[in-house]
KEKE-3310 file (N, C-alpha, C; in steps of 0.2 Angstrom, whole numbers, plus 5000, padded with zeros to 4 digits):
npx = (5264:5264:5267:5272:5278:5288:5296:5300:5308:5318:5324:5329:5338:5347:5352:5358:5368:5375:5380:5388:5398:5404:5410:5419:5427:5439:5449:5449:5454:5467:5472:5472:5481:5493:5496:5497:5506:5500:5498:5510:5512:5522:5525:5522:5532:5537:5549:5567:5577:5584:5592:5603:5608:5620:5616:5614:5603:5597:5591:5580:5574:5560:5553:5539:5526:5509:5498:5497:5503:5512:5526:5544:5551:5562:5572:5586:5595:5598:5599:5603:5613:5608:5610:5600:5588:5596:5596:5591:5593:5586:5585:5574:5570:5560:5553:5543:5537:5528:5520:5513:5508:5508:5500:5504:5502:5510:5509:5513:5522:5528:5539:5545:5528:5527:5537:5533:5528:5540:5546:5549:5544:5551:5551:5544:5541:5529:5520:5513:5505:5513:5518:5523:5530:5529:5541:5549:5561:5563:5571:5568:5567:5567:5566:5570:5570:5573:5566:5574:5567:5564:5559:5569:5572:5571:5580:5581:5573:5560:5556:5543:5536:5523:5518:5503:5492:5485:5468:5454:5461:5464:5468:5484)
npy = (5509:5521:5539:5543:5532:5530:5542:5540:5528:5533:5543:5535:5527:5537:5542:5530:5529:5540:5538:5527:5533:5542:5533:5527:5537:5541:5530:5530:5543:5542:5533:5540:5551:5543:5539:5550:5559:5570:5583:5581:5567:5553:5541:5524:5511:5495:5491:5494:5508:5511:5520:5533:5550:5563:5574:5580:5580:5586:5576:5577:5572:5569:5566:5562:5562:5558:5566:5559:5547:5534:5532:5534:5542:5543:5549:5541:5548:5565:5571:5567:5566:5563:5555:5559:5546:5537:5522:5523:5522:5524:5525:5523:5525:5517:5517:5509:5517:5513:5502:5493:5483:5492:5497:5506:5517:5525:5540:5549:5562:5573:5587:5600:5601:5599:5590:5577:5568:5564:5556:5540:5526:5511:5502:5503:5507:5513:5508:5498:5493:5495:5485:5487:5479:5481:5492:5489:5492:5496:5496:5504:5503:5514:5512:5520:5530:5545:5552:5556:5566:5576:5592:5605:5616:5612:5608:5603:5590:5585:5571:5567:5559:5554:5546:5538:5531:5516:5516:5512:5504:5498:5510:5511)
npz = (5450:5463:5463:5474:5480:5470:5471:5485:5483:5474:5482:5492:5484:5480:5493:5497:5487:5489:5502:5499:5490:5499:5508:5500:5497:5504:5502:5488:5486:5491:5483:5471:5475:5477:5464:5457:5463:5469:5481:5487:5489:5489:5476:5475:5471:5463:5459:5459:5454:5438:5431:5434:5438:5437:5444:5460:5475:5490:5503:5516:5532:5542:5557:5567:5580:5583:5594:5610:5606:5612:5609:5605:5591:5578:5565:5557:5551:5548:5536:5518:5504:5487:5471:5457:5453:5459:5469:5486:5504:5519:5537:5551:5568:5580:5596:5608:5622:5632:5644:5637:5622:5607:5592:5577:5564:5550:5542:5528:5519:5506:5504:5493:5487:5473:5471:5475:5465:5460:5469:5473:5481:5486:5496:5512:5529:5531:5523:5530:5545:5561:5574:5591:5604:5622:5627:5617:5604:5587:5571:5556:5539:5524:5507:5493:5478:5468:5455:5439:5432:5441:5446:5439:5448:5461:5474:5487:5496:5507:5516:5526:5540:5551:5565:5570:5582:5579:5573:5584:5592:5609:5622:5631)
capx = (5267:5262:5272:5275:5283:5294:5300:5304:5313:5323:5327:5333:5344:5351:5355:5363:5373:5379:5384:5394:5403:5407:5414:5425:5431:5446:5453:5450:5458:5473:5475:5474:5487:5499:5497:5499:5510:5496:5498:5516:5512:5526:5523:5525:5535:5539:5556:5572:5579:5589:5596:5604:5611:5625:5613:5613:5599:5598:5584:5579:5570:5557:5549:5535:5521:5503:5497:5495:5506:5517:5532:5549:5552:5567:5576:5592:5600:5595:5598:5608:5613:5607:5609:5593:5588:5600:5593:5594:5591:5586:5583:5571:5570:5554:5553:5537:5539:5523:5520:5508:5509:5505:5501:5504:5502:5513:5507:5519:5521:5534:5539:5539:5523:5529:5542:5529:5527:5546:5549:5547:5546:5551:5549:5543:5537:5523:5515:5509:5504:5519:5516:5529:5528:5531:5548:5553:5564:5564:5574:5563:5570:5564:5570:5567:5574:5570:5566:5578:5563:5563:5559:5576:5573:5570:5587:5580:5566:5559:5552:5540:5532:5520:5515:5497:5490:5480:5461:5451:5466:5463:5474:5487)
capy = (5512:5528:5544:5544:5526:5531:5547:5537:5524:5537:5546:5529:5526:5543:5542:5524:5530:5545:5534:5523:5537:5544:5527:5526:5543:5541:5525:5533:5549:5540:5530:5546:5554:5539:5538:5556:5563:5575:5584:5579:5560:5549:5535:5517:5507:5488:5489:5499:5512:5508:5525:5538:5555:5566:5579:5578:5583:5584:5573:5578:5567:5572:5560:5565:5558:5561:5567:5553:5541:5533:5530:5539:5540:5548:5548:5539:5553:5571:5572:5563:5568:5557:5557:5557:5540:5532:5519:5526:5518:5528:5521:5527:5521:5518:5514:5509:5518:5512:5496:5488:5483:5498:5497:5512:5518:5531:5544:5552:5567:5576:5594:5603:5597:5597:5584:5571:5563:5561:5552:5533:5522:5504:5499:5508:5505:5517:5504:5493:5494:5493:5484:5486:5477:5486:5493:5487:5496:5493:5500:5503:5506:5517:5512:5525:5534:5551:5552:5561:5571:5581:5599:5608:5621:5608:5605:5599:5587:5583:5566:5568:5554:5555:5539:5538:5525:5513:5517:5506:5500:5500:5514:5508)
capz = (5456:5464:5462:5481:5480:5465:5475:5490:5480:5471:5487:5495:5480:5481:5499:5497:5483:5493:5507:5496:5488:5505:5511:5495:5495:5507:5498:5481:5486:5493:5477:5466:5477:5476:5457:5453:5467:5471:5488:5490:5491:5485:5472:5477:5465:5464:5457:5460:5449:5433:5428:5439:5435:5441:5448:5468:5479:5497:5505:5523:5535:5548:5561:5572:5583:5584:5601:5613:5604:5617:5606:5603:5584:5575:5559:5559:5548:5547:5528:5514:5497:5483:5464:5455:5450:5463:5475:5493:5510:5525:5543:5556:5574:5585:5603:5612:5629:5636:5646:5634:5615:5603:5585:5574:5556:5548:5536:5525:5513:5503:5502:5491:5484:5466:5471:5477:5460:5458:5474:5472:5487:5484:5503:5518:5535:5531:5519:5534:5552:5565:5581:5595:5611:5628:5628:5611:5599:5580:5565:5550:5533:5518:5501:5488:5473:5466:5447:5436:5430:5447:5443:5440:5453:5467:5476:5493:5496:5514:5517:5533:5543:5557:5567:5574:5585:5574:5575:5587:5597:5616:5625:5637)
cpx = (5265:5268:5276:5280:5289:5298:5304:5309:5319:5327:5332:5339:5349:5355:5360:5369:5378:5383:5390:5399:5407:5412:5420:5429:5438:5451:5454:5455:5466:5476:5477:5480:5493:5501:5499:5504:5507:5497:5505:5517:5517:5523:5526:5526:5537:5546:5561:5574:5584:5593:5597:5608:5617:5622:5612:5608:5599:5591:5585:5574:5567:5553:5545:5529:5515:5502:5494:5498:5512:5524:5537:5550:5556:5570:5583:5598:5595:5594:5603:5607:5613:5607:5602:5593:5592:5596:5596:5590:5591:5583:5579:5570:5564:5555:5546:5539:5533:5524:5515:5510:5505:5506:5500:5504:5505:5510:5513:5517:5528:5534:5545:5534:5524:5534:5539:5529:5534:5549:5545:5549:5546:5549:5549:5539:5530:5518:5511:5509:5511:5517:5522:5526:5531:5538:5552:5555:5565:5567:5570:5566:5565:5568:5567:5572:5570:5571:5570:5574:5561:5564:5566:5577:5572:5577:5587:5573:5566:5554:5549:5536:5529:5517:5509:5495:5484:5473:5458:5455:5464:5469:5477:5486)
cpy = (5519:5532:5544:5538:5527:5536:5544:5532:5527:5540:5541:5528:5531:5543:5536:5526:5535:5542:5530:5527:5540:5539:5526:5532:5543:5536:5528:5539:5547:5537:5535:5549:5550:5538:5544:5560:5569:5576:5582:5571:5557:5543:5529:5513:5500:5487:5495:5503:5509:5513:5530:5544:5558:5571:5576:5583:5581:5582:5574:5574:5570:5566:5564:5560:5561:5562:5561:5546:5539:5530:5536:5537:5546:5545:5546:5543:5559:5572:5568:5567:5562:5559:5555:5551:5535:5529:5522:5522:5523:5524:5526:5522:5522:5514:5515:5511:5517:5505:5491:5488:5489:5497:5504:5512:5525:5534:5547:5557:5569:5583:5595:5599:5594:5591:5577:5566:5561:5557:5545:5529:5515:5500:5504:5505:5508:5513:5499:5496:5491:5491:5483:5484:5482:5486:5491:5492:5493:5498:5498:5507:5509:5516:5516:5527:5540:5551:5557:5566:5576:5588:5602:5613:5618:5605:5602:5596:5584:5577:5566:5562:5555:5548:5541:5531:5522:5514:5511:5502:5503:5504:5510:5513)
cpz = (5457:5464:5469:5482:5476:5469:5480:5488:5477:5476:5491:5491:5480:5487:5500:5493:5486:5498:5505:5493:5494:5508:5507:5494:5498:5503:5491:5481:5487:5486:5472:5468:5476:5469:5454:5457:5470:5479:5491:5492:5486:5481:5475:5471:5467:5463:5459:5454:5444:5430:5434:5435:5439:5446:5456:5470:5486:5499:5513:5526:5541:5551:5566:5574:5584:5592:5604:5611:5608:5614:5606:5595:5581:5569:5561:5556:5547:5540:5525:5507:5492:5476:5462:5451:5454:5468:5481:5498:5516:5531:5548:5562:5578:5591:5606:5620:5634:5639:5643:5626:5612:5596:5582:5567:5555:5542:5534:5520:5511:5502:5498:5487:5477:5466:5472:5471:5458:5463:5474:5478:5485:5490:5508:5523:5535:5527:5524:5541:5556:5572:5585:5602:5616:5628:5622:5606:5592:5575:5559:5544:5528:5512:5496:5483:5470:5458:5444:5433:5435:5444:5444:5446:5460:5469:5483:5493:5504:5513:5525:5534:5550:5559:5571:5576:5580:5577:5578:5592:5604:5618:5631:5643)
residu = (MET:THR:SER:LYS:ARG:ILE:THR:VAL:LEU:LEU:LEU:LEU:ALA:LEU:VAL:THR:GLY:MET:ALA:GLY:LEU:ALA:GLY:ALA:ALA:VAL:PRO:LEU:TYR:ARG:MET:PHE:CYS:GLU:ALA:THR:GLY:TYR:GLY:GLY:THR:PRO:ARG:ARG:VAL:GLU:THR:THR:SER:THR:THR:SER:THR:GLU:ARG:LEU:VAL:THR:VAL:ARG:PHE:ASP:ALA:SER:LEU:ALA:LYS:GLY:MET:PRO:TRP:GLN:PHE:ARG:ALA:GLY:GLN:ARG:GLU:MET:LYS:VAL:HIS:LEU:GLY:GLU:ASP:ALA:LEU:ALA:TRP:PHE:THR:ALA:THR:ASN:VAL:SER:ASP:LYS:PRO:VAL:THR:GLY:THR:ALA:THR:PHE:ASN:VAL:THR:PRO:ASP:LYS:ALA:GLY:ARG:SER:VAL:ASN:LYS:VAL:GLU:CYS:PHE:CYS:PHE:THR:GLU:GLN:ARG:LEU:GLU:ALA:GLY:GLN:THR:VAL:GLN:MET:PRO:VAL:SER:PHE:HIS:ILE:ASP:PRO:GLY:LEU:ALA:PRO:ASP:VAL:ASN:THR:VAL:THR:LEU:ALA:TYR:THR:PHE:PHE:ARG:THR:PRO:GLY:GLU:ALA:ARG:PRO)
# end
């Protein structure tokens, strides 16, 4: 093989590898954040908590919509007090105010950031896409617990959700 062919093949392999890494970056970053709580991302767990403490923290809820999302979205409660390790259930309400079905995906985060690794979600509407028919209203639960290892200086945790229209969906 000539040196030009070797150079071209190496460059093609490099470009292909870079494209593969770029495509995998978002899912890998999401998995990293969910596993570590980095950036205020709560962890997803399969089971409920088995231990709770006497320490109470205030959990606040924030609900917002991305620009152009034709829904109303609100938390069923502004805040609640929970014992660390105690299973808690919060509700959110979404209404499609358009005259066509709309599918949305919720992003979520936790503040302060250092509390992210201590928030464990058992079930959440944010794990899957939500399709609402024209005019439909749904109640959506979030089942969670906050690990007893939460930093001692954190007394208030905010769970924030933002709904976006699912990419590629036709606009009403």
